[in-house]
Structure formats: C-alpha cells, structure tokens
N, C-alpha and C positions, 0 to 999 in steps of 0.2 A: 042355507043350501050347503055352504061348505061345512058349517058344523054337522050337519045331518050325514054327510059323505064321509068326514072323518070319523064320527061316532060309529057308522055302520062299517067302516074299514078296521076300526079298533075291536069291535065286537067279533067280526069274522076272524081277524088275527087271533084273539084270544080263544075262541072256539077250536081253531084249527091247531094251535099249540097244546091246548088241554084236552083234546080227543085221544082215547086209547089207541094205539097203534099195535098191531101184533107184528113181531119179527117172524118171518117164514122159517128161520134155521132154529127157532127156540126148541120145538118140539124135538127135532133130531139130537141136540145137545144133552137132552134130559136121558136119553136112550144109551148113552155111551156110559160104560161101567168104570168106575173109578179104580185105578190100579195104585196101589200105596208100594212104594219101594224103600221100605224102612226094615231092618232086621228085627227091631224089637216089636212086642205085641202091641204097645202102646206108641205110636209115632211122636207122641208129644211127651213122652216121660223123659227123665234127665239122663238116661244112658242110651236113647235111641240113636241110631247111626245109620245112614243111609246104605243102602246095599252097594252102589257105586264107590262110595268112599270106602267101605270094607274093602271092595276088590282092590283099589287103588294101594290101600294099606298092603295088602297081602302081596300085590304085584312088587311094590316098591321094596317091601322087607326082603322077597326074593332076589330081586335085582341087588339090592344092597349086600346080601350074603353071598350072591355070584361075584359082586365086584371084590368083597373082602377075601374069598378065596383066590380071585385072579391075582390081587395083590401080593398074597402070601407066596403064591407059587412064582410070581416075578422075583419077589424077594429072595427066595430061595435059590433060583436059578442066578441071581446077583451074586449071591454070597458063593455059591459054588464056582461062578467064574473068577470072582476075587481070589478064592482059595488056589485054583489051578494056575492062575497067574503069579500069585506069591510062591508056589513050588516051582515054577519054571524060573522065575527070577533067582530064588535060592539056588537051584540047579546051576544057571548061568554064572552067578557069583562065585560058587564052588568052582567050576570048571577054570574060570579066569583065575582064582586064587592059585589053583594047581598050576596052571600055566605060567603064572609069574613065579612061582616057587622053583618051577622046573627050569625056567630061564635063570633064575637067580644062581640056581645050583650049577649050571652050565657055564655061566659067566664065571663063578668062583672056580671051577675045576679047569677051565680054559685060560683064566688069568694066572699070569706069574705072580708067585709070592711075593708078598708086600714087604718082608724084611731084606730083600736084596740076595738072598741065596739061591743059585740056580744051580 
C-alpha cells in the first residue's frame, strides 16, 4: 500500500511538473514594438554606437570646450593682473628711487663741505 501511494504521488508530481502552463502576460509582451537606440544601420556592426553614448560624447566634448575656454579666460585675466602689479611695483620703485635721490641731494647740499673749508 505504501508503494502504491508513493508511486501515485510520484506520477502526479511528474504530470504536474511536465504539464504546459501558459503565462497570462506572454501575449501582451509580443505586441510591444522593439525600439533600437543605435545610430548605425546595423546595430551589430563594428562601428555601431549607442545614441545615448553619442549624446554623452557630444555633451562632454562641449563641456570640455567650455572648460578650456574658461581656463584660457582665467589665464588671460591672471596675466593682466600680474602685468598691472608689475607696472605698479615698477612705478613704486621708481618713486622710491627718486625720493632717495632727492634726499641724498638735500643731504649733500645741507651738509658742510667735507674738506673743512667754510
């Protein structure tokens, strides 16, 4: 009896496992149109590139160009500032030289002669 029950259980298990089952959403999935997002005619060809990747390349290259332009602008501004600072420093040095020369001349004219004749 035990053998009969176990054999019957195995057969029913086998029938349940091997029976065809339809999935309810399978028919709906076939109606969906497939959209390929590649720029090349044949998406499996050697030069095929995804549209998203092409867009990212274009955006990144535009960003790169913008960043290069910004860097050049900043560099030019820094050079202008350095040149202005150098000009100001030169003017200050010239003024200081003129002041020191004027002071020396005043000291020389105010000071008594060094040879001892007055």
